[in-house]
C-alpha positions in Angstrom: 78.4 -60.5 83.7 76.4 -60.5 80.4 77.7 -58.2 77.7 75.1 -56.7 75.5 77.4 -55.0 73.0 77.5 -56.4 69.5 81.3 -56.3 69.4 81.7 -58.4 72.5 83.6 -61.6 71.9 84.8 -64.5 74.0 88.5 -65.1 73.9 90.6 -67.8 75.5 93.4 -66.5 77.8 95.5 -69.0 79.7 93.0 -71.8 79.1 90.0 -69.7 80.5 87.3 -68.0 78.5 87.3 -64.2 79.0 84.9 -61.7 77.6 86.8 -59.1 75.4 85.3 -55.9 74.2 86.6 -54.0 71.2 86.0 -50.4 70.8 83.2 -49.1 68.6 84.3 -47.1 65.7 83.5 -46.1 62.1 85.8 -45.7 59.2 85.3 -42.4 57.3 84.6 -43.1 53.7 86.3 -41.1 50.9 84.4 -37.9 50.3 82.2 -38.4 53.4 81.5 -35.4 55.6 82.5 -35.4 59.3 78.9 -34.8 60.3 77.7 -37.9 58.4 80.4 -40.0 59.9 79.6 -38.7 63.4 75.9 -39.6 62.8 76.9 -43.1 61.8 79.1 -43.4 64.9 76.3 -42.3 67.3 74.0 -44.7 65.6 76.4 -47.7 66.1 76.8 -46.6 69.8 73.0 -46.6 70.2 72.7 -50.1 68.6 75.4 -51.6 70.8 73.9 -50.2 74.0 76.9 -48.2 75.2 74.9 -45.1 76.2 72.3 -47.0 78.1 75.1 -48.9 80.0 76.7 -45.5 80.9 73.5 -44.0 82.1 72.7 -47.2 84.1 76.1 -47.1 85.8 76.2 -43.4 86.6 74.9 -44.0 90.1 75.3 -46.9 92.5 72.1 -49.0 92.9 71.7 -50.9 96.0 71.0 -54.7 95.5 67.6 -54.4 97.2 66.6 -51.5 94.9 67.8 -53.5 91.9 65.6 -56.5 93.0 62.6 -54.2 93.4 63.2 -52.6 90.0 63.5 -56.0 88.3 60.5 -57.4 90.1 58.4 -54.4 89.1 59.7 -54.7 85.5 58.6 -58.4 85.5 55.2 -57.5 86.8 54.7 -54.9 84.1 55.9 -57.3 81.4 53.4 -60.0 82.7 50.5 -57.5 82.7 51.4 -56.4 79.2 51.5 -60.0 77.9 48.1 -60.7 79.4 46.6 -57.6 77.9 48.0 -58.5 74.4 46.7 -62.1 74.8 43.2 -60.9 75.6 42.9 -58.6 72.6 
């Protein structure tokens, strides 16, 4: 399983490498308003890809549907690269 989060780290446990995830958080600076700290927190969550992971895992996706989606995504990427190369 590939982890996309910035704060993912590989840790050795009992001689085996295990992926460990620390929680995303922000430290409120002195004199900083709650709204500004909340904005910084949501921005770090967006950067680390937490929200996209949650949305992606909201519903079960059958393996065949996953293959179709990835295949169609690869086709779109290939077409886009060809169009950019021709310009």
